C-alpha positions in Angstrom: 41.6 32.3 -1.4 44.4 34.8 -2.0 43.6 38.0 -3.7 43.3 37.8 -7.3 44.9 40.6 -9.3 43.9 41.3 -13.0 46.9 41.2 -15.4 46.8 44.5 -17.4 49.5 43.4 -19.7 52.9 45.2 -20.3 51.4 48.0 -22.6 47.9 48.7 -23.9 46.6 46.1 -26.4 49.7 44.0 -26.4 47.6 40.9 -25.9 49.6 39.7 -22.7 46.9 40.7 -20.2 43.8 39.0 -19.0 40.8 39.2 -21.5 37.7 40.9 -20.3 36.0 37.6 -19.3 38.9 36.5 -17.2 39.2 40.0 -15.8 35.5 39.9 -14.9 35.9 36.5 -13.4 38.5 37.7 -11.0 36.6 40.7 -9.9 33.5 38.3 -9.1 35.7 35.9 -7.1 37.3 38.7 -5.0 33.8 40.1 -4.3 32.5 36.6 -3.6 35.2 36.2 -0.9 34.5 39.7 0.5 30.7 39.1 0.5 31.1 35.7 2.2 33.5 37.0 4.9 31.4 39.9 6.1 28.0 39.1 4.8 25.9 35.9 3.8 27.5 35.7 0.3 25.0 38.0 -1.5 24.7 41.0 0.9 27.3 42.7 3.0 26.5 43.0 6.8 28.0 46.4 7.9 27.3 46.0 11.8 29.1 44.2 14.7 26.9 42.9 17.6 28.2 42.4 21.1 26.2 40.7 23.9 26.8 40.9 27.8 26.1 38.1 30.4 22.5 39.1 30.5 22.1 38.5 26.6 21.4 42.2 26.1 22.8 42.9 22.5 24.4 46.1 21.3 24.6 46.6 17.5 27.6 48.8 16.1 27.8 50.2 12.7 31.2 49.0 11.1 31.7 52.6 9.5 33.6 54.0 12.6 31.2 53.8 15.5 33.0 53.4 19.0 32.6 50.8 21.5 33.0 52.2 25.1 34.3 49.8 27.8 33.5 51.2 31.0 34.4 50.0 34.7 32.3 49.5 37.6 32.2 49.4 41.5 35.9 48.6 42.3 36.9 48.2 38.6 38.7 50.7 36.3 39.6 50.4 32.6 42.5 52.0 30.8 43.8 52.1 27.1 47.4 52.5 26.3 48.4 51.8 22.6 46.6 48.7 21.5 46.2 47.3 25.2 42.9 47.4 27.3 43.7 46.9 30.9 40.9 46.1 33.5 41.9 46.4 37.1 40.2 46.2 40.6 40.8 48.6 43.6 40.8 47.7 47.4 37.1 47.4 47.6 37.0 44.2 45.7 38.3 41.0 47.5 41.0 39.1 45.8 42.7 35.8 46.6 45.9 37.5 47.7 44.8 40.8 49.1 44.5 41.1 53.1 41.0 42.4 53.8 38.8 43.0 56.9 35.2 41.5 56.4 32.3 43.6 57.9 28.7 42.4 58.0 29.3 39.3 55.8 27.7 35.8 56.0 29.9 32.9 55.3 28.2 29.6 54.2 30.2 27.1 56.0 28.9 24.4 53.7 30.7 26.1 50.6 33.6 27.7 52.8 36.3 26.6 55.1 37.6 28.8 58.1 41.1 28.0 59.0 43.4 28.9 61.8 44.8 27.9 65.1 42.8 27.2 68.1 44.5 30.4 69.9 43.7 32.6 67.0 39.9 31.4 67.2 39.8 32.0 70.9 41.2 35.4 70.5 38.7 36.3 68.1 35.7 35.0 70.3 35.1 35.7 73.8 33.9 33.1 76.4 30.1 32.6 76.8 29.5 33.9 73.3 28.3 30.5 72.3 26.6 27.6 73.9 28.9 24.5 73.5 27.6 21.1 72.5 28.9 19.5 75.7 28.4 22.5 78.1 25.3 23.2 80.4 23.8 26.4 79.7 20.3 28.1 80.2 18.9 29.2 76.8 16.8 32.4 76.9 14.5 33.6 74.3 15.5 31.0 71.8 13.3 29.3 69.0 13.9 25.8 68.4 12.6 24.4 65.1 11.1 21.1 66.0 11.5 19.8 62.3 15.1 20.3 62.3 15.9 19.4 66.0 15.2 16.7 68.4 14.1 17.5 72.1 14.6 14.6 74.3 14.4 13.6 78.0 11.3 15.6 78.7 9.3 13.9 81.4 5.6 14.5 82.4 6.4 16.6 85.1 7.9 19.1 82.7 4.7 19.4 80.9 2.2 20.2 83.7 1.2 23.0 85.9 4.2 25.3 86.1 6.4 23.3 83.8 8.9 25.0 81.8 6.9 23.8 78.7 3.1 24.2 78.6 0.4 23.4 75.9 0.3 27.0 75.0 4.1 26.9 74.0 3.5 23.9 71.7 2.7 24.3 68.1 0.3 21.4 68.4 -0.9 20.8 71.9 -4.1 18.6 70.9 -4.6 15.1 69.5 -7.4 14.7 66.9 -9.5 11.4 66.9 -12.0 10.3 64.3 -14.6 7.5 64.3 -16.0 5.3 61.5 -18.7 7.9 60.7 -15.9 10.6 60.1 -16.8 12.2 63.2 -13.7 14.1 64.8 -12.9 15.2 68.2 -9.8 17.0 69.7 -8.2 16.1 73.0 -5.8 18.5 74.7 -2.6 16.9 76.0 -3.4 15.8 79.5 -6.9 15.0 79.0 -8.4 11.6 79.4 -9.6 9.6 76.3 -12.6 7.4 77.0 -13.0 4.2 75.1 -16.7 2.8 75.6 -18.1 -0.4 74.7 -21.5 -1.0 72.7 -24.0 -3.6 71.8 -22.2 -7.0 72.4 -18.9 -5.3 73.0 -17.1 -4.6 76.2 -13.8 -2.7 77.0 -11.3 -3.1 79.9 -8.0 -1.5 80.7 -5.4 -3.3 82.6 -2.0 -1.6 83.3 -1.2 -0.1 79.8 -3.4 -2.5 77.9 -6.9 -1.8 76.4 -8.9 -4.9 75.6 -12.0 -4.9 73.3 -14.1 -8.0 73.5 -17.5 -9.4 72.2 -20.2 -11.1 74.2 -22.5 -14.0 73.0 -24.8 -11.6 71.1 -22.1 -11.2 68.4 -21.4 -14.1 65.8 -17.9 -14.7 65.1 -16.0 -16.9 62.7 -15.2 -19.6 65.4 -18.3 -19.2 67.6 -21.2 -21.8 67.5 -24.5 -20.0 67.1 -28.0 -20.4 66.0 -29.1 -17.8 63.4 -32.8 -16.6 63.4 -34.4 -14.3 60.7 -31.1 -13.9 58.6 -30.7 -13.7 54.9 -27.5 -15.3 53.5 -26.5 -14.2 50.1 -25.8 -17.4 48.1 -23.2 -15.9 45.4 -21.1 -14.5 48.4 -21.3 -17.4 50.6 -21.1 -21.1 50.7 -23.5 -23.4 52.6 -22.1 -27.0 53.5 -23.2 -30.4 55.1 -26.9 -29.7 54.4 -28.8 -33.0 54.1 -31.7 -33.5 51.7 -33.9 -34.0 54.8 -33.1 -30.5 55.9 -34.6 -29.2 52.6 -38.3 -28.2 52.0 -37.7 -29.8 48.4 -35.0 -32.3 48.0 -35.6 -33.4 44.4 -36.6 -32.0 40.9 -38.8 -33.6 38.4 -37.6 -33.8 34.7 -40.5 -34.9 32.5 -41.7 -38.0 34.3 -38.4 -38.6 36.1 -37.7 -37.4 39.7 -34.0 -36.6 40.3 -32.8 -36.1 43.9 -30.6 -33.1 44.6 -26.9 -34.2 44.1 -27.8 -37.1 41.9 -27.1 -37.6 38.2 -29.7 -37.9 35.7 -28.6 -39.8 32.5 -31.9 -39.7 30.8 -35.6 -38.5 31.5 -38.8 -39.6 30.2 -41.6 -37.7 28.6 -39.2 -34.8 28.6 -40.0 -31.8 26.1 -37.8 -28.8 25.3 -40.0 -25.8 24.3 -39.9 -22.1 24.3 -36.4 -20.7 23.9 -34.7 -23.8 25.3 -31.5 -25.1 23.7 -29.1 -28.1 23.6 -25.4 -28.0 23.7 -22.5 -30.1 24.2 -20.6 -33.0 22.5 -23.3 -35.7 22.6 -25.7 -36.9 19.9 -29.4 -36.7 19.2 -30.9 -40.1 18.5 -34.6 -40.5 17.6 -36.6 -42.9 15.5 -39.9 -40.9 15.6 -41.5 -39.5 12.5 -42.4 -35.9 12.0 -39.2 -34.4 13.5 -39.0 -30.6 13.0 -35.6 -28.9 13.4 -34.9 -25.5 11.8 -31.6 -24.7 10.3 -32.3 -21.3 8.8 -29.9 -18.4 9.2 -30.2 -14.7 8.1 -27.2 -15.0 5.8 -24.1 -16.7 5.1 -22.2 -14.4 7.5 -24.4 -15.9 10.3 -23.4 -19.4 9.7 -21.3 -21.0 12.4 -17.8 -22.4 12.0 -18.0 -25.0 9.4 -15.2 -27.1 10.7 -16.8 -27.3 14.1 -20.1 -28.6 12.7 -18.8 -30.6 9.9 -21.9 -32.3 8.1 -24.5 -29.9 9.4 -27.1 -28.7 7.0 -28.0 -24.8 7.0 -30.3 -22.6 4.9 -29.4 -19.1 4.0 -32.7 -17.2 4.1 -31.3 -14.1 2.5 -29.8 -15.8 -0.6 -32.3 -18.5 -0.7 -29.4 -21.2 -0.8 -28.8 -24.5 1.1 -25.4 -25.3 2.5 -23.6 -28.2 4.1 -20.7 -27.8 6.4 -17.3 -29.3 5.5 -14.0 -29.1 7.3 -12.8 -26.5 4.7 -15.8 -24.3 4.7 -19.5 -24.3 3.8 -20.5 -25.9 0.6 -23.4 -24.6 -1.4 -25.9 -27.3 -2.6 -27.5 -27.0 -6.0 -31.2 -26.3 -5.9 -34.0 -24.7 -8.2 -32.6 -21.3 -7.1 -29.1 -22.3 -8.2 -27.2 -20.5 -11.0 -24.9 -22.4 -13.4 -22.1 -20.2 -11.8 -22.6 -22.1 -8.5 -20.8 -25.1 -10.0 -17.2 -25.2 -8.9 -15.7 -25.4 -12.4 -17.7 -22.6 -13.9 -16.3 -19.0 -13.8 -18.0 -15.6 -13.0 -20.9 -15.2 -15.4 -21.6 -11.5 -14.1 -20.7 -10.0 -17.6 -21.8 -12.7 -19.9 -23.7 -11.3 -22.8 -26.3 -12.5 -25.3 -24.9 -15.0 -27.8 -22.1 -16.0 -25.5 -21.6 -19.8 -24.4 -19.3 -21.3 -21.7 -16.0 -22.1 -23.2 -13.4 -24.5 -21.5 -10.4 -22.6 -20.1 -7.7 -25.2 -19.8 -5.3 -22.7 -18.0 -8.0 -22.0 -15.3 -9.4 -25.5 -15.2 -13.1 -24.2 -15.6 -15.6 -23.0 -18.0 -15.8 -19.3 -18.8 -18.1 -17.2 -20.7 -16.8 -16.7 -24.4 -17.9 -16.2 -27.9 -19.7 -19.1 -29.5 -17.0 -19.3 -32.3 -16.6 -18.0 -35.7 -16.8 -19.8 -39.2 -19.9 -21.8 -38.6 -21.8 -19.3 -36.5 -24.6 -18.4 -39.0 -24.9 -21.7 -40.9 -28.8 -22.1 -40.4 -30.0 -18.5 -41.0 -29.1 -14.9 -40.3 -30.7 -14.7 -36.8 -30.1 -17.9 -35.0 -26.5 -18.3 -33.8 -25.2 -21.9 -34.2 -22.6 -23.5 -32.0 -19.3 -24.4 -33.8 -16.1 -22.2 -34.4 -13.5 -21.9 -37.1 -13.0 -25.0 -39.0 -9.3 -24.5 -38.4 -9.6 -24.6 -34.6 -11.7 -27.8 -34.9 -9.3 -29.5 -37.2 -12.4 -30.3 -39.5 -12.9 -30.0 -43.3 -16.0 -29.4 -45.4 -16.7 -32.7 -47.3 -19.4 -34.3 -49.2 -21.3 -31.1 -49.3 -24.2 -30.7 -52.0 -23.1 -27.1 -52.4 -21.5 -24.2 -50.5 -23.6 -21.1 -50.4 -21.7 -17.7 -49.8 -24.1 -15.1 -48.7 -23.7 -11.9 -50.6 -22.5 -8.8 -48.8 -25.4 -6.6 -47.6 -26.1 -4.1 -50.6 -27.5 -0.8 -50.4 -26.6 1.5 -47.6 -25.3 -1.3 -45.3 -21.5 -1.5 -45.0 -19.8 -4.6 -43.8 -17.2 -3.4 -41.4 -13.8 -5.6 -41.0 -11.7 -4.5 -38.1 -7.8 -4.3 -39.0 -5.1 -4.4 -36.6 -1.2 -4.9 -37.1 0.8 -7.5 -35.3 4.0 -9.5 -35.4 3.6 -12.3 -37.7 3.2 -15.8 -36.5 3.3 -19.3 -38.3 -0.4 -18.6 -38.9 0.4 -16.0 -41.3 0.6 -17.0 -45.0 3.8 -15.0 -45.6 5.4 -15.7 -42.3 9.3 -15.4 -42.9 8.8 -13.4 -45.9 8.6 -9.6 -46.5 7.7 -7.4 -43.6 7.9 -9.0 -39.9 4.4 -7.5 -39.3 1.1 -8.7 -40.9 -2.5 -7.5 -40.9 -5.0 -9.2 -38.6 -8.6 -9.1 -39.8 -11.3 -9.5 -37.2 -8.8 -11.4 -35.0 -7.4 -13.8 -37.8 -3.9 -13.3 -39.4 -4.2 -12.2 -43.0 -6.9 -14.6 -44.2 -7.7 -15.3 -47.7 -11.0 -13.5 -48.3 -14.0 -14.4 -50.5 -16.0 -11.3 -51.2 -19.5 -11.2 -52.7 -21.1 -8.0 -54.3 -21.4 -5.2 -51.5 -19.6 -2.6 -49.7 -16.6 -3.6 -47.4 -15.0 -1.2 -45.0 -11.4 -2.1 -43.5 -11.5 -0.1 -40.4 -7.9 1.0 -39.5 -8.8 3.2 -36.4 -6.5 1.1 -34.2 -3.2 2.6 -33.4 -1.3 -0.5 -34.3 -2.2 0.7 -38.0 0.1 3.6 -37.9 2.2 3.7 -40.9 0.6 0.8 -42.5 -2.0 2.0 -45.2 -4.2 -0.9 -46.5 -4.8 -0.7 -50.3 -5.8 -3.1 -53.2 -3.6 -4.3 -55.9 -3.8 -6.9 -58.9 -1.1 -9.1 -57.3 0.6 -9.5 -54.0 3.7 -7.8 -55.4 1.7 -4.7 -55.8 2.8 -4.2 -59.5 -0.5 -2.3 -60.2 -3.0 -0.8 -57.9 -6.7 -1.2 -58.0 -8.3 2.2 -57.2 -11.8 1.9 -58.8 -14.6 2.1 -56.2 -11.8 2.3 -53.5 -12.0 5.3 -51.0 -9.7 6.1 -48.1 -10.4 8.4 -45.0 -8.1 9.7 -42.2 -4.6 8.5 -41.3 -4.2 4.8 -40.3 -3.8 4.4 -36.7 -6.2 7.3 -35.8 -9.8 7.5 -35.0 -12.2 6.9 -38.1 -9.5 5.9 -40.4 -10.6 3.2 -43.0 -10.1 2.0 -46.7 -13.6 1.1 -48.3 -14.0 -0.9 -51.4 -17.4 -1.6 -53.4 -17.3 -5.0 -54.9 -19.2 -5.0 -58.3 -19.2 -7.0 -61.4 -16.5 -4.8 -62.8 -14.3 -5.7 -59.9 -11.4 -8.0 -60.9 -11.9 -11.5 -59.9 -8.7 -11.7 -58.0 -7.4 -8.8 -55.9 -4.7 -8.5 -53.1 -4.9 -6.4 -50.1 -1.5 -5.1 -49.0 0.3 -2.4 -47.0 1.4 0.4 -49.5 4.6 1.0 -47.6 5.7 -2.6 -46.8 6.0 -6.1 -48.4 3.5 -8.9 -47.9 1.6 -7.9 -44.9 -1.7 -9.0 -46.3 -3.2 -11.9 -48.6 -5.4 -12.2 -51.6 -9.3 -11.9 -52.1 -11.5 -13.8 -54.5 -14.3 -11.7 -55.8 -17.5 -13.8 -56.6 -18.9 -12.7 -59.9 -16.0 -10.3 -60.6 -14.6 -9.5 -64.0 -11.9 -11.6 -65.5 -8.8 -9.5 -66.1 -6.1 -9.5 -68.8 -2.7 -11.1 -68.3 -0.7 -8.7 -66.2 2.9 -8.5 -67.6 5.9 -6.8 -65.9 9.0 -6.3 -68.0 12.5 -5.9 -66.6 15.2 -4.6 -68.9 17.7 -3.8 -66.2 20.3 -6.6 -66.7 23.1 -6.8 -69.4 25.4 -9.8 -70.1 29.2 -9.7 -69.5 30.2 -12.8 -71.2 30.9 -14.7 -67.9 28.2 -14.2 -65.3 25.4 -16.9 -65.5 23.2 -15.7 -62.6 20.8 -12.8 -62.1 18.6 -11.9 -59.2 14.6 -11.9 -59.6 12.6 -9.2 -58.0 10.4 -12.0 -56.2 11.0 -15.5 -54.9 7.5 -16.9 -56.0 8.5 -17.6 -59.5 8.9 -20.5 -61.7 10.1 -21.2 -65.2 6.4 -21.4 -66.2 5.3 -18.0 -65.2 8.4 -16.0 -66.6 9.9 -15.3 -70.1 13.6 -14.6 -70.6 14.8 -12.9 -73.8 18.5 -12.4 -74.7 19.0 -10.0 -77.6 15.4 -10.5 -78.5 15.6 -14.3 -78.6 13.2 -16.1 -76.3 15.0 -18.8 -74.3 13.8 -22.3 -73.5 12.8 -22.9 -69.8 14.9 -25.6 -68.1 17.0 -26.1 -71.3 18.5 -22.6 -71.4 17.9 -21.5 -67.8 16.5 -22.6 -64.4 15.0 -20.7 -61.4 15.7 -21.5 -57.6 14.1 -18.9 -55.2 15.1 -15.5 -56.5 18.1 -16.8 -58.5 18.0 -17.3 -62.4 20.8 -19.4 -63.6 21.7 -19.4 -67.4 23.0 -22.7 -69.0 25.4 -20.5 -70.9 26.5 -16.9 -69.7 25.2 -14.1 -72.0 27.7 -12.5 -74.1 29.2 -9.2 -73.2 26.7 -6.4 -73.7 23.8 -8.7 -74.6 20.4 -7.3 -73.5 18.6 -9.4 -71.0 14.8 -8.9 -70.7 12.9 -10.6 -68.1 8.9 -10.5 -68.5 6.9 -11.6 -65.5 3.5 -13.1 -66.3 0.5 -12.7 -64.1 
């Protein structure tokens, strides 16, 4: 990066120079480059380090400290201007200098001595060296036997007054060791005696030493009679032994005698007892009664491979369960010790609880523990659960009943709790496709129509799905007027402990609706048994005015007909179907009301 210069402007405060931020940025960039060049980017390094060939390091301060470059033996140093010159004197050999070497060793492996034969002869006098082809007498010389070879030395040169005696040899003896690791040394020139032993003789002829055995030693090819010898059967093989040569030439199985070497296909009166066992691929065939064979095993892990013993019976002593082997594995047999879970199409019952039954699981193809159902569960009495389930799930109807008894809600201090959750509506919801896309789910059922007897009912909204959906009670599903008598709320819906509670009494309206106070048509209606009949609920809408041409207005609900609505134009009540019709949320006049005409809609009920 080139040096950055702060623009100061032409004159003070003329606005042409760098502002403080740009000027400070240039200062920072200049210092960053300096700190990076002579430091690590954040700290300046004010020293210079110099190392020699032995890795000795010298540290110099960059504030003017001097480096001295000194010469050595045969080397001088001089400085002239900016030049440092290193020179050698005559004591140092160079490739071009003519020098006389004294007391130097030259390695001929790494160097070559050149010159003419005459020059070489002049430098060396005769008889200074023993030549390779010459005949010279060596005196006081040491010859390294590992690096040189001495040849053509005859016996005469090694005896008596020979030029080389045993005392002049580095190793003048031969060591001999026998099988027992006993060692003896023999000097060169001494005699080695090889003696025979029991059954062994030695003989020497010319340069050949022969070791032989006599008749007392048995060899692989000799024919001999052995007496008092022990032959180890596993390590030796005896052949050609006839039964007549054996003390016992047959064995007896039960009542059947079998000669050695013969095959016994059967044996009579043969019993297997003790720890004896049968094995192989044959069969056991007996028609006798009272057979006793045990097939007990400590546990299922001890059972043999089922595919190998297909059809075999086995008993697990640890689990008290019988099994039969199949090619695919061991199959448990049902017994008095069996559980219903041992049936292949029954799932695990490890977590089954009181009152649950086995319910068919079509997806799993088995029976799994499940609730006995709802709707008909307490038909007989309060304590004996009855099989059944919701009438809707069974596609059944209540017909030809003498009477239908609805048990009153527990009174006093007992509170009937209904668990409330919120979920996306399905076709099971009574207001599916209308209002909010979400609906209440009471005890697992989408917004059922309730029949409530006198008592206290708590609608538990602790589940997090209730967040933003307070459940309250109204005279109608459109929430025109709320019912708040004997209704209490606690907490925030969707949080722990939140609920809406209502006490049903004889003063409670016979018909109520439970709905979300923030959204439309999330709930349904409740019929109160023994409740109080309410007066006609009327809602008046005066928001519409005629303009002389418009024949339609929009109603505030789509569940109205011409029979539960009154329409007035300028105080005159119109005749249904003659003066107007209703379709969904649209009211259509036969004749458009005049301009400025007052239109009043009165919703009944």
